[in-house]
DSSP file (Angstrom, degrees, kcal/mol; ACC not computed):
  #  RESIDUE AA STRUCTURE BP1 BP2  ACC     N-H-->O    O-->H-N    N-H-->O    O-->H-N    TCO  KAPPA ALPHA  PHI   PSI    X-CA   Y-CA   Z-CA
    1    1 A M              0   0    0      0, 0.0     2,-0.4     0, 0.0    16,-0.2   0.000 360.0 360.0 360.0 136.3    0.0    0.0    0.0
    2    2 A E  E     -A   16   0A   0     14,-0.9    14,-2.7     0, 0.0     2,-0.4  -0.963 360.0-123.6-122.4 142.5    1.2    3.6   -0.8
    3    3 A T  E     -A   15   0A   0     -2,-0.4     2,-0.3    12,-0.2    12,-0.2  -0.691  29.1-172.0 -80.1 130.1    0.1    6.8    0.6
    4    4 A V  E     -A   14   0A   0     10,-2.2    10,-1.2    -2,-0.4     0, 0.0  -0.859  32.3 -86.2-124.4 165.7   -1.1    9.4   -1.8
    5    5 A Q        -     0   0    0     -2,-0.3     7,-0.1     8,-0.1     8,-0.1  -0.311  52.1-101.3 -66.9 142.6   -2.1   13.0   -1.3
    6    6 A P        -     0   0    0      0, 0.0    -1,-0.1     0, 0.0     7,-0.1  -0.318  33.2-131.0 -67.2 152.1   -5.7   13.7   -0.4
    7    7 A T    >   -     0   0    0      5,-0.2     3,-0.5     1,-0.1     5,-0.0  -0.271  32.4 -94.9 -89.8 179.4   -8.2   14.8   -3.0
    8    8 A A  T 3  S+     0   0    0      1,-0.2    -1,-0.1    -2,-0.1     0, 0.0   0.767 124.1  56.2 -65.8 -28.3  -10.5   17.7   -2.7
    9    9 A E  T 3  S+     0   0    0      1,-0.1     2,-0.4     2,-0.0    -1,-0.2   0.780 106.9  54.2 -76.1 -23.8  -13.3   15.4   -1.4
   10   10 A R    <   -     0   0    0     -3,-0.5     4,-0.1     1,-0.1    -1,-0.1  -0.877  56.9-164.6-119.1 135.8  -11.2   14.1    1.5
   11   11 A A  S    S+     0   0    0     -2,-0.4     2,-0.2     2,-0.1    -1,-0.1   0.562  74.2  64.7 -94.7  -6.2   -9.5   16.1    4.2
   12   12 A S  S    S-     0   0    0      1,-0.1    -5,-0.2    25,-0.1     2,-0.1  -0.630  98.2 -77.7-111.7 172.7   -7.3   13.1    5.3
   13   13 A T        -     0   0    0     -2,-0.2     2,-0.4    -7,-0.1    -8,-0.1  -0.432  45.4-146.5 -66.4 139.2   -4.6   10.9    3.8
   14   14 A V  E     -A    4   0A   0    -10,-1.2   -10,-2.2    -2,-0.1     2,-0.5  -0.881   5.6-138.3-107.7 139.5   -5.9    8.3    1.4
   15   15 A T  E     -A    3   0A   0     -2,-0.4     2,-0.4   -12,-0.2   -12,-0.2  -0.840  13.1-133.4 -98.6 135.8   -4.3    4.9    1.0
   16   16 A H  E     -A    2   0A   0    -14,-2.7   -14,-0.9    -2,-0.5     2,-0.5  -0.714  21.1-172.8 -84.3 129.2   -3.9    3.5   -2.5
   17   17 A V        +     0   0    0     -2,-0.4     3,-0.1   120,-0.2   120,-0.1  -0.915  11.6 178.5-128.7 106.9   -5.0   -0.2   -2.6
   18   18 A A  S    S+     0   0    0     -2,-0.5     2,-0.3     1,-0.2    -1,-0.1   0.824  73.4  14.7 -73.2 -35.6   -4.2   -1.8   -6.0
   19   19 A S    >   -     0   0    0      1,-0.1     3,-1.1   122,-0.0     4,-0.3  -0.990  64.8-128.3-142.2 148.6   -5.5   -5.2   -4.8
   20   20 A L  G >> S+     0   0    0     -2,-0.3     3,-2.1     1,-0.2     4,-0.8   0.787 103.1  75.0 -68.0 -23.2   -7.6   -6.6   -2.1
   21   21 A D  G 34 S+     0   0    0      1,-0.3     3,-0.5     2,-0.2    -1,-0.2   0.816  87.4  62.6 -55.1 -29.1   -4.8   -9.2   -1.5
   22   22 A T  G <4 S+     0   0    0     -3,-1.1    -1,-0.3     1,-0.2    -2,-0.2   0.667 104.6  47.2 -69.1 -17.7   -2.9   -6.4    0.2
   23   23 A L  T X4 S+     0   0    0     -3,-2.1     3,-2.5    -4,-0.3    -1,-0.2   0.526  78.5 117.9-105.4  -8.9   -5.6   -6.0    2.8
   24   24 A V  T 3< S+     0   0    0     -4,-0.8    31,-0.2    -3,-0.5    32,-0.1  -0.424  87.5  14.3 -55.6 123.8   -6.0   -9.7    3.7
   25   25 A G  T 3  S+     0   0    0     30,-2.6    -1,-0.3     1,-0.2    31,-0.1   0.509  91.8 154.1  90.7   1.9   -5.1  -10.1    7.4
   26   26 A A    <   -     0   0    0     -3,-2.5    -1,-0.2    29,-0.3    -3,-0.1  -0.322  55.3 -93.3 -68.0 154.3   -5.2   -6.3    8.0
   27   27 A H    >>  -     0   0    0      1,-0.1     4,-2.0    29,-0.1     3,-0.6  -0.435  30.8-124.7 -63.0 135.0   -5.9   -5.2   11.5
   28   28 A P  H 3> S+     0   0    0      0, 0.0     4,-2.2     0, 0.0     5,-0.2   0.874 111.5  53.7 -50.5 -44.5   -9.7   -4.5   12.1
   29   29 A D  H 3> S+     0   0    0      1,-0.2     4,-1.9     2,-0.2     5,-0.1   0.851 107.6  50.4 -66.1 -34.8   -8.9   -0.9   13.3
   30   30 A A  H <> S+     0   0    0     -3,-0.6     4,-2.3     2,-0.2    -1,-0.2   0.890 110.8  48.6 -65.7 -37.9   -6.9   -0.2   10.1
   31   31 A L  H  X S+     0   0    0     -4,-2.0     4,-3.0     2,-0.2    -2,-0.2   0.899 108.2  54.3 -68.2 -37.4   -9.8   -1.4    8.0
   32   32 A S  H  X S+     0   0    0     -4,-2.2     4,-2.2    -5,-0.2    -2,-0.2   0.887 109.6  48.0 -63.7 -40.8  -12.2    0.7   10.0
   33   33 A D  H  X S+     0   0    0     -4,-1.9     4,-1.1     2,-0.2    -1,-0.2   0.919 112.6  49.0 -71.2 -39.9  -10.0    3.9    9.3
   34   34 A I  H >X S+     0   0    0     -4,-2.3     3,-0.7     2,-0.2     4,-0.5   0.949 111.4  49.0 -66.8 -47.3   -9.9    2.9    5.5
   35   35 A F  H >< S+     0   0    0     -4,-3.0     3,-1.7     1,-0.2    -2,-0.2   0.922 105.9  58.3 -49.9 -48.2  -13.7    2.4    5.4
   36   36 A A  H 3< S+     0   0    0     -4,-2.2    -1,-0.2     1,-0.3    -2,-0.2   0.793 107.2  46.9 -59.3 -31.0  -14.2    5.7    7.1
   37   37 A R  H << S+     0   0    0     -4,-1.1    -1,-0.3    -3,-0.7    -2,-0.2   0.486  97.9  96.0 -87.2  -6.1  -12.4    7.5    4.3
   38   38 A G    <<  -     0   0    0     -3,-1.7    99,-0.2    -4,-0.5    -3,-0.1  -0.104  68.3-124.6 -80.5 176.5  -14.2    5.7    1.5
   39   39 A T  E     -B  136   0B   0     97,-2.2    97,-3.7     1,-0.1    81,-0.2  -0.867  47.1 -72.8-118.5 157.9  -17.2    6.7   -0.6
   40   40 A P  E     -B  135   0B   0      0, 0.0    95,-0.2     0, 0.0    79,-0.1  -0.180  56.4-117.8 -57.2 136.9  -20.4    4.7   -1.1
   41   41 A A        -     0   0    0     93,-1.2     2,-0.3   102,-0.1    93,-0.1  -0.388  32.0-162.5 -67.1 148.3  -19.7    1.7   -3.3
   42   42 A T     >  -     0   0    0     -2,-0.1     4,-1.8     1,-0.1     3,-0.2  -0.985  29.2-126.8-133.6 151.2  -21.6    1.5   -6.6
   43   43 A V  H  > S+     0   0    0     -2,-0.3     4,-3.1     1,-0.2    -1,-0.1   0.845 111.2  58.7 -59.5 -38.1  -22.3   -1.3   -9.0
   44   44 A E  H  4 S+     0   0    0      1,-0.2    -1,-0.2     2,-0.2     4,-0.1   0.888 109.6  43.3 -59.6 -40.2  -20.8    0.8  -11.8
   45   45 A A  H  4 S+     0   0    0     -3,-0.2    -2,-0.2     1,-0.1    -1,-0.2   0.821 122.7  37.4 -75.0 -33.8  -17.5    1.0  -10.0
   46   46 A L  H  < S-     0   0    0     -4,-1.8    -2,-0.2     1,-0.2     3,-0.2   0.762 102.8-134.2 -93.3 -27.3  -17.4   -2.8   -8.9
   47   47 A G     <  -     0   0    0     -4,-3.1    -1,-0.2    -5,-0.2    -2,-0.1  -0.348  35.3 -67.1  91.6 173.7  -18.9   -4.3  -12.0
   48   48 A E  S    S+     0   0    0      1,-0.2    38,-4.0    -2,-0.1    -1,-0.2   0.777 127.6  27.1 -72.0 -32.4  -21.6   -7.0  -12.1
   49   49 A R  S    S+     0   0    0     36,-0.2    -1,-0.2    -3,-0.2    36,-0.2  -0.446  74.8 179.8-140.6  65.2  -19.6   -9.7  -10.6
   50   50 A P        -     0   0    0      0, 0.0    34,-1.5     0, 0.0   114,-0.2  -0.224  28.2-121.7 -58.3 147.6  -16.8   -8.5   -8.2
   51   51 A H  E     -CD  83 163B   0    112,-2.5   112,-2.2    32,-0.2    32,-0.3  -0.612  30.3-144.3 -84.9 156.9  -14.6  -11.1   -6.5
   52   52 A G  E     - D   0 162B   0     30,-1.8     2,-0.3   110,-0.2   110,-0.2  -0.841  16.4-167.8-124.6 163.3  -14.5  -11.1   -2.8
   53   53 A R  E     - D   0 161B   0    108,-2.1   108,-2.3    -2,-0.3     2,-0.3  -0.993  26.9-123.4-143.6 135.2  -12.0  -11.7    0.0
   54   54 A L  E     - D   0 160B   0     -2,-0.3   106,-0.2   106,-0.2     3,-0.1  -0.670  31.9-179.9 -70.3 138.3  -12.4  -12.1    3.8
   55   55 A L  E     -     0   0B   0    104,-2.8   -30,-2.6     1,-0.5     2,-0.3   0.781  49.6 -34.2-104.0 -50.5  -10.2   -9.4    5.3
   56   56 A S  E     - D   0 159B   0    103,-2.0   103,-2.8   -31,-0.1     2,-0.5  -0.970  49.4-109.3-166.5 167.0  -10.5   -9.7    9.1
   57   57 A L  E >   - D   0 158B   0     -2,-0.3     3,-2.0   101,-0.2   101,-0.2  -0.979  25.3-138.5-111.3 123.2  -12.7  -10.5   11.9
   58   58 A V  G >  S+     0   0    0     99,-2.0     3,-1.1    -2,-0.5   100,-0.1   0.804  98.6  51.4 -46.8 -44.9  -13.7   -7.6   14.1
   59   59 A Q  G 3  S+     0   0    0     98,-0.5    -1,-0.3     1,-0.2     4,-0.1   0.457  93.3  75.4 -84.2   1.2  -13.4   -9.3   17.5
   60   60 A T  G X   +     0   0    0     -3,-2.0     3,-1.1     1,-0.2    -1,-0.2   0.424  63.3 105.0 -91.8   3.5   -9.8  -10.5   16.8
   61   61 A G  G X  S+     0   0    0     -3,-1.1     3,-1.5     1,-0.2     4,-0.2   0.876  74.2  52.6 -45.7 -50.2   -8.3   -7.0   17.3
   62   62 A P  G 3  S+     0   0    0      0, 0.0    -1,-0.2     0, 0.0    -2,-0.1   0.736 125.0  27.0 -65.8 -22.2   -6.7   -7.6   20.7
   63   63 A F  G X> S+     0   0    0     -3,-1.1     4,-1.3    -4,-0.1     3,-1.0  -0.095  82.4 134.8-125.3  34.0   -4.9  -10.8   19.5
   64   64 A H  H <>  +     0   0    0     -3,-1.5     4,-2.8     1,-0.3     3,-0.2   0.870  65.2  58.0 -55.7 -43.3   -4.6   -9.9   15.8
   65   65 A L  H 34 S+     0   0    0     -4,-0.2    -1,-0.3     1,-0.2    -2,-0.1   0.849 107.3  48.9 -63.0 -29.2   -1.0  -10.9   15.3
   66   66 A L  H <4 S+     0   0    0     -3,-1.0     4,-0.3    -6,-0.2    -1,-0.2   0.840 118.1  38.9 -72.9 -35.7   -1.8  -14.5   16.5
   67   67 A V  H >X S+     0   0    0     -4,-1.3     4,-2.5    -3,-0.2     3,-0.7   0.705  92.4  85.3 -87.6 -24.1   -4.8  -14.9   14.2
   68   68 A R  H 3X S+     0   0    0     -4,-2.8     4,-2.3     1,-0.2     5,-0.2   0.843  86.8  52.9 -56.5 -39.3   -3.6  -13.1   11.1
   69   69 A P  H 3> S+     0   0    0      0, 0.0     4,-1.9     0, 0.0    -1,-0.2   0.895 111.4  48.9 -60.9 -35.8   -1.7  -16.1    9.5
   70   70 A L  H <> S+     0   0    0     -3,-0.7     4,-2.6    -4,-0.3     5,-0.2   0.909 110.3  50.5 -69.6 -45.1   -4.9  -18.2    9.9
   71   71 A L  H  X S+     0   0    0     -4,-2.5     4,-2.6     1,-0.2     5,-0.2   0.903 108.9  51.8 -60.9 -38.1   -7.0  -15.4    8.3
   72   72 A Q  H  X S+     0   0    0     -4,-2.3     4,-2.0    -5,-0.2     5,-0.3   0.941 112.8  46.0 -61.1 -47.5   -4.5  -15.2    5.3
   73   73 A I  H  X>S+     0   0    0     -4,-1.9     4,-2.2    -5,-0.2     5,-1.2   0.942 114.1  46.9 -62.5 -47.7   -4.9  -19.0    4.8
   74   74 A I  I  <>S+     0   0    0     -4,-2.6     5,-1.7     1,-0.2     4,-0.4   0.927 114.7  46.4 -60.0 -44.8   -8.6  -19.0    5.1
   75   75 A S  I  <5S+     0   0    0     -4,-2.6   -21,-0.2    -5,-0.2    -1,-0.2   0.801 119.7  37.1 -72.4 -29.1   -9.1  -16.1    2.8
   76   76 A T  I  <5S+     0   0    0     -4,-2.0    -1,-0.2    -5,-0.2    -2,-0.2   0.738 135.8   8.1 -96.2 -24.7   -6.8  -17.2    0.1
   77   77 A T  I  <5S+     0   0    0     -4,-2.2    -3,-0.2    -5,-0.3    -2,-0.1   0.745 127.8  37.0-123.2 -39.6   -7.3  -21.0    0.0
   78   78 A L  I   <S+     0   0    0     -5,-1.2    -3,-0.2    -4,-0.4    -4,-0.2   0.538  78.5 111.5-106.6 -11.1  -10.2  -22.3    2.2
   79   79 A M      < -     0   0    0     -5,-1.7    19,-0.1    -6,-0.3    -4,-0.0  -0.549  46.6-163.0 -76.3 129.6  -13.0  -19.6    1.9
   80   80 A P        +     0   0    0      0, 0.0    18,-2.2     0, 0.0    19,-0.3   0.728  67.3  93.0 -77.0 -25.5  -16.0  -20.9    0.0
   81   81 A W  E     + E   0  97B   0     16,-0.2    16,-0.2     1,-0.1   -27,-0.2  -0.499  47.0 174.9 -70.8 126.4  -17.3  -17.2   -0.5
   82   82 A E  E     -     0   0B   0     14,-3.7   -30,-1.8     1,-0.3     2,-0.3   0.485  49.6 -88.3-114.4  -1.0  -16.1  -15.9   -3.8
   83   83 A G  E     -CE  51  96B   0     13,-0.8    13,-2.8   -32,-0.3    -1,-0.3  -0.977  51.4 -65.2 135.9-147.5  -17.9  -12.5   -4.0
   84   84 A V  E     - E   0  95B   0    -34,-1.5     2,-0.4    -2,-0.3    11,-0.2  -0.912  22.6-143.4-138.6 166.2  -21.2  -11.3   -5.2
   85   85 A V  E     - E   0  94B   0      9,-2.1     9,-2.2    -2,-0.3     2,-0.4  -0.999  20.4-145.6-128.7 135.5  -23.1  -10.9   -8.4
   86   86 A F  E     - E   0  93B   0    -38,-4.0     7,-0.3    -2,-0.4     3,-0.1  -0.810  17.3-118.6 -99.1 140.4  -25.4   -7.8   -8.8
   87   87 A D    >   -     0   0    0      5,-2.4     3,-2.4    -2,-0.4     5,-0.3  -0.351  48.7 -80.4 -63.5 152.2  -28.7   -7.9  -10.8
   88   88 A H  T 3  S+     0   0    0      1,-0.3     3,-0.3     2,-0.1    -1,-0.2  -0.368 126.1  32.1 -52.7 126.4  -29.0   -5.7  -13.8
   89   89 A G  T 3  S-     0   0    0      1,-0.2    -1,-0.3    -3,-0.1   -46,-0.1   0.036 110.4-113.3 102.8 -24.8  -29.8   -2.2  -12.4
   90   90 A G  S <  S+     0   0    0     -3,-2.4    -1,-0.2     2,-0.1    -2,-0.1   0.569  84.4 117.0  83.6   8.4  -27.7   -2.9   -9.3
   91   91 A N  S    S+     0   0    0     -3,-0.3    16,-1.9    15,-0.1     2,-0.3   0.376  82.4   3.0 -96.8  10.6  -30.6   -2.9   -6.7
   92   92 A G  E     + F   0 106B   0     14,-0.3    -5,-2.4    -5,-0.3     2,-0.3  -0.950  63.6 144.6-167.6-177.6  -30.1   -6.5   -5.7
   93   93 A G  E     -EF  86 105B   0     12,-1.8    12,-3.1    -7,-0.3     2,-0.3  -0.985  33.9 -94.6 164.0-161.2  -28.1   -9.5   -6.2
   94   94 A A  E     -EF  85 104B   0     -9,-2.2    -9,-2.1    -2,-0.3    10,-0.2  -0.990  27.1-106.6-146.5 150.8  -26.6  -12.7   -4.5
   95   95 A N  E     -EF  84 102B   0      7,-1.8     7,-3.3     8,-1.5     2,-0.6  -0.555  32.1-130.6 -75.5 149.9  -23.5  -13.9   -2.8
   96   96 A V  E     +EF  83 101B   0    -13,-2.8   -14,-3.7     5,-0.2   -13,-0.8  -0.925  30.2 174.9-105.8 119.7  -21.4  -16.4   -4.8
   97   97 A I  E >  S-EF  81 100B   0      3,-2.8     3,-1.3    -2,-0.6   -16,-0.2  -0.975  72.8 -17.0-131.5 114.2  -20.5  -19.5   -2.7
   98   98 A R  T 3  S-     0   0    0    -18,-2.2    -1,-0.2    -2,-0.5   -17,-0.1   0.920 127.6 -54.0  53.4  51.6  -18.7  -22.3   -4.4
   99   99 A K  T 3  S+     0   0    0    -19,-0.3     2,-0.4     1,-0.2    -1,-0.3   0.440 118.3 108.8  67.5   5.0  -19.6  -20.9   -8.0
  100  100 A A  E <  S-F   97   0B   0     -3,-1.3    -3,-2.8     2,-0.0     2,-0.7  -0.909  73.9-121.2-110.3 136.0  -23.3  -20.9   -7.1
  101  101 A E  E     +F   96   0B   0     -2,-0.4     2,-0.3    -5,-0.2    -5,-0.2  -0.668  49.5 155.9 -82.6 115.4  -25.4  -17.7   -6.5
  102  102 A R  E     +F   95   0B   0     -7,-3.3    -7,-1.8    -2,-0.7    -2,-0.0  -0.869  38.7  37.3-134.6 162.8  -26.8  -18.1   -2.9
  103  103 A V  E    S-     0   0B   0     -2,-0.3    -8,-1.5    -9,-0.2    -1,-0.2   0.974  75.6-139.8  51.5  84.8  -28.2  -15.7   -0.1
  104  104 A R  E     -F   94   0B   0    -10,-0.2     2,-0.3    -3,-0.1    22,-0.3  -0.219  23.2-171.5 -61.5 148.1  -30.0  -13.0   -2.1
  105  105 A F  E     -F   93   0B   0    -12,-3.1   -12,-1.8    19,-0.2     2,-0.4  -0.972  22.1-130.7-142.2 163.8  -29.7   -9.4   -1.0
  106  106 A R  E     -FG  92 123B   0     17,-2.7    17,-2.2    -2,-0.3     2,-0.4  -0.889  25.4-154.1-100.9 137.1  -31.2   -5.9   -1.7
  107  107 A A  E     + G   0 122B   0    -16,-1.9     2,-0.3    -2,-0.4    15,-0.2  -0.973  25.8 144.7-123.8 136.7  -28.8   -3.2   -2.3
  108  108 A E  E     - G   0 121B   0     13,-2.0    13,-3.1    -2,-0.4     2,-0.3  -0.984  50.3 -97.4-158.9 154.4  -29.4    0.5   -1.8
  109  109 A R  E     + G   0 120B   0     -2,-0.3    11,-0.2    11,-0.2   -67,-0.0  -0.636  59.8 140.9 -75.5 137.5  -27.4    3.6   -0.6
  110  110 A G  E     - G   0 119B   0      9,-2.4     9,-2.4    -2,-0.3     2,-0.2  -0.940  52.7 -65.1-158.1 178.3  -28.0    4.3    3.0
  111  111 A P  E     - G   0 118B   0      0, 0.0     2,-0.2     0, 0.0     6,-0.2  -0.490  50.6-115.6 -76.2 147.7  -26.3    5.5    6.2
  112  112 A S     >  -     0   0    0      5,-2.5     4,-1.7    -2,-0.2     9,-0.0  -0.534   8.3-137.8 -75.9 139.9  -23.6    3.4    7.7
  113  113 A A  T  4 S+     0   0    0     -2,-0.2    -1,-0.1     1,-0.2    41,-0.0   0.613 102.9  58.0 -70.7 -11.4  -24.3    1.9   11.2
  114  114 A I  T  4 S-     0   0    0      3,-0.1    -1,-0.2   -82,-0.0   -78,-0.0   0.909 133.5 -10.2 -81.4 -50.4  -20.6    2.8   12.0
  115  115 A D  T  4 S-     0   0    0      2,-0.2    -2,-0.2   -79,-0.0    -1,-0.0   0.365  85.4-114.0-141.9   0.4  -20.6    6.5   11.4
  116  116 A G  S  < S+     0   0    0     -4,-1.7    -3,-0.1     1,-0.3     3,-0.1   0.375  73.8 128.8  80.8  -8.8  -23.9    7.5    9.7
  117  117 A A  S    S-     0   0    0     -6,-0.2    -5,-2.5     1,-0.1    -1,-0.3  -0.402  70.8 -78.5 -72.9 158.0  -22.1    8.5    6.4
  118  118 A P  E     +G  111   0B   0      0, 0.0     2,-0.3     0, 0.0    -1,-0.1  -0.254  58.0 159.6 -60.9 141.3  -23.4    7.0    3.1
  119  119 A A  E     -G  110   0B   0     -9,-2.4    -9,-2.4   -79,-0.1     2,-0.7  -0.941  50.0 -96.1-149.7 164.9  -22.5    3.6    2.2
  120  120 A L  E     -GH 109 134B   0     14,-2.4    14,-1.7    -2,-0.3     2,-0.5  -0.822  48.8-153.8 -78.1 116.8  -23.9    0.9   -0.3
  121  121 A V  E     -GH 108 133B   0    -13,-3.1   -13,-2.0    -2,-0.7     2,-0.5  -0.849  10.7-160.9-105.8 126.2  -26.1   -1.2    2.1
  122  122 A L  E     -GH 107 132B   0     10,-3.1    10,-2.4    -2,-0.5     2,-0.3  -0.942  11.4-175.2-106.8 122.9  -26.9   -4.9    1.5
  123  123 A T  E     -GH 106 131B   0    -17,-2.2   -17,-2.7    -2,-0.5     8,-0.2  -0.874  16.5-142.6-115.7 152.9  -29.9   -6.3    3.3
  124  124 A Y    >   -     0   0    0      6,-0.8     3,-0.8    -2,-0.3     6,-0.3  -0.919   6.8-166.5-116.7 101.1  -31.0  -10.0    3.2
  125  125 A P  T 3  S+     0   0    0      0, 0.0    -1,-0.1     0, 0.0   -20,-0.1   0.839  93.4  45.4 -54.5 -40.7  -34.7  -10.6    3.2
  126  126 A A  T 3  S+     0   0    0    -22,-0.3     3,-0.1     1,-0.2   -21,-0.1   0.681 125.1  36.2 -76.6 -19.4  -34.4  -14.3    4.1
  127  127 A H    X   +     0   0    0     -3,-0.8     3,-2.7     3,-0.1    -3,-0.3  -0.473  66.9 171.3-134.8  64.6  -31.9  -13.4    6.7
  128  128 A P  T 3  S+     0   0    0      0, 0.0    -1,-0.1     0, 0.0    -2,-0.1   0.573  74.1  68.9 -57.7 -11.0  -32.9  -10.1    8.3
  129  129 A W  T 3  S+     0   0    0     -5,-0.1    20,-2.8    -3,-0.1     2,-0.3   0.457  89.1  78.9 -85.8  -2.3  -30.2  -10.4   11.0
  130  130 A L  E <   + I   0 148B   0     -3,-2.7    -6,-0.8    -6,-0.3     2,-0.3  -0.848  53.6 169.7-110.2 144.8  -27.4   -9.9    8.4
  131  131 A R  E     -HI 123 147B   0     16,-1.5    16,-3.3    -2,-0.3     2,-0.4  -0.969  12.0-164.0-151.6 137.4  -26.4   -6.4    7.0
  132  132 A D  E     -HI 122 146B   0    -10,-2.4   -10,-3.1    -2,-0.3     2,-0.4  -0.952   1.0-164.2-122.0 144.5  -23.4   -5.4    4.8
  133  133 A E  E     -HI 121 145B   0     12,-2.1    12,-1.9    -2,-0.4     2,-0.4  -0.978   9.0-167.9-124.0 140.0  -22.0   -2.0    4.2
  134  134 A L  E     +HI 120 144B   0    -14,-1.7   -14,-2.4    -2,-0.4   -93,-1.2  -0.987   9.5 177.6-133.8 141.2  -19.6   -1.1    1.4
  135  135 A R  E     -BI  40 143B   0      8,-2.2     8,-2.4    -2,-0.4     2,-0.3  -0.997  31.3-116.1-139.1 144.2  -17.5    1.8    0.5
  136  136 A M  E     +BI  39 142B   0    -97,-3.7   -97,-2.2    -2,-0.3     6,-0.3  -0.574  29.4 173.3 -76.3 132.6  -15.1    2.3   -2.3
  137  137 A I  E     -     0   0B   0      4,-2.2     2,-0.3     1,-0.3  -120,-0.2   0.477  67.6  -6.2-117.2 -11.1  -11.5    2.8   -1.3
  138  138 A D  E >  S- I   0 141B   0      3,-1.5     3,-1.8  -122,-0.1     2,-0.5  -0.949 103.1 -48.2-165.3 177.8   -9.8    2.9   -4.7
  139  139 A D  T 3  S-     0   0    0     -2,-0.3     3,-0.1     1,-0.3    25,-0.0  -0.461 126.4  -9.7 -62.7 110.7  -10.7    2.3   -8.4
  140  140 A G  T 3  S+     0   0    0     -2,-0.5    24,-2.8     1,-0.2     2,-0.4   0.544 115.0 105.4  79.6   9.3  -12.6   -0.9   -8.5
  141  141 A V  E <   +IJ 138 163B   0     -3,-1.8    -4,-2.2    22,-0.2    -3,-1.5  -0.975  42.3 177.1-125.8 135.4  -11.9   -1.9   -4.8
  142  142 A A  E     -IJ 136 162B   0     20,-2.5    20,-1.9    -2,-0.4     2,-0.4  -0.972  17.7-147.9-132.2 148.9  -14.4   -1.7   -1.9
  143  143 A V  E     -IJ 135 161B   0     -8,-2.4    -8,-2.2    -2,-0.3     2,-0.3  -0.932  22.4-176.3-114.0 142.0  -14.1   -2.6    1.7
  144  144 A G  E     -IJ 134 160B   0     16,-3.9    16,-2.7    -2,-0.4     2,-0.4  -0.926  17.3-148.3-137.4 160.9  -17.1   -3.8    3.6
  145  145 A I  E     -IJ 133 159B   0    -12,-1.9   -12,-2.1    -2,-0.3     2,-0.5  -0.955  13.1-141.9-126.2 148.9  -18.2   -4.8    7.0
  146  146 A T  E     -IJ 132 158B   0     12,-2.5    11,-3.0    -2,-0.4    12,-1.0  -0.936  12.7-160.1-106.9 130.0  -20.9   -7.4    8.0
  147  147 A F  E     -IJ 131 156B   0    -16,-3.3   -16,-1.5    -2,-0.5     2,-0.5  -0.900   2.4-160.0-111.5 142.4  -23.1   -6.8   10.8
  148  148 A V  E     -IJ 130 155B   0      7,-2.9     7,-2.7    -2,-0.4     2,-0.7  -0.978  20.0-131.6-121.0 130.0  -25.0   -9.5   12.7
  149  149 A T  E     + J   0 154B   0    -20,-2.8     2,-0.5    -2,-0.5     5,-0.2  -0.701  30.3 176.9 -81.8 121.9  -28.0   -8.5   14.7
  150  150 A V  E >  S- J   0 153B   0      3,-2.8     3,-1.5    -2,-0.7    -2,-0.0  -0.990  71.5 -12.9-128.6 121.9  -27.8  -10.2   18.3
  151  151 A M  T 3  S-     0   0    0     -2,-0.5    -1,-0.2     1,-0.3     3,-0.1   0.900 130.6 -52.7  50.2  48.4  -30.4   -9.4   20.8
  152  152 A K  T 3  S+     0   0    0      1,-0.2     2,-0.4    -3,-0.1    -1,-0.3   0.648 116.0 112.3  62.7  19.0  -31.7   -6.5   18.8
  153  153 A K  E <   - J   0 150B   0     -3,-1.5    -3,-2.8    -5,-0.1     2,-0.7  -0.982  68.4-127.4-124.5 131.2  -28.3   -4.9   18.4
  154  154 A Q  E     - J   0 149B   0     -2,-0.4    -5,-0.2    -5,-0.2   -24,-0.1  -0.624  31.0-169.3 -73.9 117.7  -26.3   -4.7   15.3
  155  155 A T  E     - J   0 148B   0     -7,-2.7    -7,-2.9    -2,-0.7     2,-0.3  -0.919  22.1-125.3-107.1 128.9  -22.8   -6.1   16.1
  156  156 A P  E     + J   0 147B   0      0, 0.0    -9,-0.2     0, 0.0     3,-0.1  -0.631  42.1 157.3 -74.4 134.5  -19.9   -5.7   13.6
  157  157 A A  E     +     0   0B   0    -11,-3.0   -99,-2.0     1,-0.3   -98,-0.5   0.758  48.4  28.3-121.6 -56.4  -18.5   -9.1   12.8
  158  158 A V  E     -DJ  57 146B   0    -12,-1.0   -12,-2.5  -101,-0.2     2,-0.5  -0.911  50.6-152.7-122.9 137.3  -16.5   -9.4    9.5
  159  159 A W  E     +DJ  56 145B   0   -103,-2.8  -104,-2.8    -2,-0.3  -103,-2.0  -0.964  31.5 162.6-108.1 132.5  -14.5   -7.1    7.3
  160  160 A F  E     -DJ  54 144B   0    -16,-2.7   -16,-3.9    -2,-0.5     2,-0.3  -0.895  22.5-143.7-139.1 166.6  -14.4   -8.1    3.7
  161  161 A G  E     -DJ  53 143B   0   -108,-2.3  -108,-2.1    -2,-0.3     2,-0.3  -0.990   1.8-155.0-142.7 156.3  -13.7   -6.6    0.4
  162  162 A L  E     -DJ  52 142B   0    -20,-1.9   -20,-2.5    -2,-0.3     2,-0.4  -0.905  12.7-171.8-123.0 151.6  -14.8   -6.7   -3.2
  163  163 A Q  E      DJ  51 141B   0   -112,-2.2  -112,-2.5    -2,-0.3   -22,-0.2  -0.996 360.0 360.0-145.1 135.9  -12.9   -6.0   -6.3
  164  164 A R              0   0    0    -24,-2.8   -23,-0.1    -2,-0.4  -115,-0.1   0.454 360.0 360.0 -54.4 360.0  -13.7   -5.6   -9.9
């Protein structure tokens, strides 16, 4: 990753990410900072079938260095989730798991549960306890977070990425 100068839209330093592979195993706090500087993801920027990577687990922050090698192995070789496919028009789609389209979602721009700023929000009608949020962090690259609702509270669980 290389640091580039901020643009007019951003007041802070922006990190250039040429590939999601560079973020696999990143610390959850670093991913949170990168997400905060992003812009709402769009289907136009990601393409209809972006590939995905597991990046980190939110709860592993305190012992991240111990878990990081395992996250890298899981993300690059063992993960059955391959990304998503967006329907034409971009207002819905499905997760791609072992080359099959499963777990349908609705996609719309909405406020992030993290900071209230806009994000592409994926909700799952068959699984209302799941919610994903995505922001573009570079050309064709988005970072997302999955929330799981536990006892009526949205809990951040997984950091992931999508790339054109």
